[in-house]
Structure formats: structure tokens, C-alpha cells
C-alpha positions as CSV (number, residue, x, y, z in Angstrom):
1,M,-8.7,22.3,-43.3
2,T,-7.2,20.4,-40.5
3,E,-8.4,19.4,-37.3
4,T,-6.1,21.6,-35.4
5,A,-7.3,24.6,-38.1
6,A,-10.9,23.9,-37.7
7,S,-10.8,24.1,-33.3
8,S,-8.0,27.0,-33.6
9,S,-11.0,29.1,-35.6
10,K,-14.0,28.7,-32.9
11,G,-11.8,31.2,-30.4
12,R,-10.6,28.5,-27.8
13,P,-7.4,26.3,-27.7
14,S,-7.8,22.9,-28.3
15,R,-7.1,20.2,-25.9
16,E,-5.0,16.9,-26.2
17,P,-6.9,14.1,-26.7
18,G,-5.8,12.5,-23.6
19,K,-5.9,15.6,-21.2
20,R,-9.2,16.1,-19.1
21,G,-10.7,19.4,-16.9
22,F,-10.1,19.0,-13.3
23,F,-13.4,18.2,-12.7
24,A,-13.9,15.9,-15.1
25,S,-10.3,13.5,-13.9
26,I,-12.2,13.6,-10.9
27,A,-15.4,12.4,-11.8
28,L,-13.5,9.8,-13.6
29,F,-11.3,8.7,-10.5
30,L,-14.5,8.1,-8.7
31,R,-16.3,6.0,-11.4
32,Q,-13.0,3.9,-11.5
33,V,-13.4,3.7,-7.9
34,I,-17.0,2.7,-7.7
35,A,-16.5,0.3,-10.4
36,E,-13.4,-1.8,-8.7
37,L,-15.6,-2.1,-5.6
38,K,-18.3,-3.4,-7.4
39,K,-15.7,-6.2,-8.2
40,V,-14.8,-6.6,-4.5
41,V,-16.0,-10.2,-2.8
42,T,-16.8,-10.3,0.8
43,P,-15.6,-13.3,2.3
44,T,-18.0,-15.9,4.3
45,R,-17.6,-16.4,7.5
46,A,-15.3,-19.4,7.0
47,E,-13.0,-18.3,5.0
48,L,-12.8,-14.8,7.3
49,L,-11.7,-16.8,10.8
50,R,-9.3,-18.7,8.3
51,Y,-7.7,-15.8,7.5
52,T,-7.6,-14.4,10.6
53,L,-6.0,-17.7,12.1
54,V,-3.4,-17.4,9.5
55,V,-2.7,-13.8,9.8
56,L,-2.5,-14.2,13.8
57,A,-0.2,-17.2,13.0
58,F,2.1,-15.2,11.1
59,V,2.3,-12.8,13.9
60,V,3.3,-15.3,16.2
61,V,6.0,-17.1,14.2
62,M,7.3,-13.3,13.3
63,M,7.4,-12.4,17.2
64,L,9.1,-15.8,18.1
65,I,12.0,-14.8,15.2
66,V,12.3,-11.4,16.0
67,T,12.6,-12.8,20.1
68,A,15.0,-15.4,19.8
69,L,17.0,-12.8,17.0
70,D,17.0,-10.0,19.9
71,F,18.1,-12.7,22.7
72,V,21.1,-14.0,20.5
73,F,22.3,-10.1,19.6
74,G,21.6,-9.3,23.1
75,T,23.7,-12.0,24.6
76,G,26.2,-11.6,21.9
77,A,26.9,-7.6,23.0
78,L,26.9,-8.9,26.5
79,W,29.7,-11.0,25.3
80,I,31.9,-8.8,23.7
81,F,31.1,-5.8,25.7
82,G,31.0,-7.4,28.9
83,S,28.1,-6.7,31.6
84,G,28.7,-2.8,31.7
85,G,28.8,-3.2,35.4
86,G,32.8,-1.9,34.9
87,E,35.8,-2.9,37.6
88,S,37.2,-0.3,39.9
């Protein structure tokens, strides 16, 4: 007798091997989350300070680039379209 025939004779439908129930899926997800959290390494104080300074420096550089582009495009728009004061 095949496995499908044996399981169908028990009165309930057979599940596919990869299928899980709703609560089993949630439990599996939570186990995987906990396993991943155990892999997390907390940075030392020196590493945290270094990472913070790198992020702040990157943000400042990006702000300077955006400011420069804003100035260039604003000046170009004023040059093309005029000051907007309109002549009477």
C-alpha cells in the first residue's frame, strides 16, 4: 500500500510534506527569530562611537551635496525663467 493510500484510510486528508498549520508556522517563525537574535553581537563602546561618527559624517556629506545641487538648480532656474518679479 502506498503512503497516500495509507494516510487517506485514516479519515483525514494527507498534508503535503512542506505544509504546516497556522500555529506551527507561527511557532517556527518565532524559533527562527530567537535563533537569529542569539547571533547578534553587541558592539563595544569604541565600535559604537566609531559607527556613530561614520554615520554623522556621511549625513553631513550628503547634506552638503544636496545643498550644492539645490543651489545650482535654483540658480539655473532663476537664470532661465528670471527672478519672477515680472516687468510692467
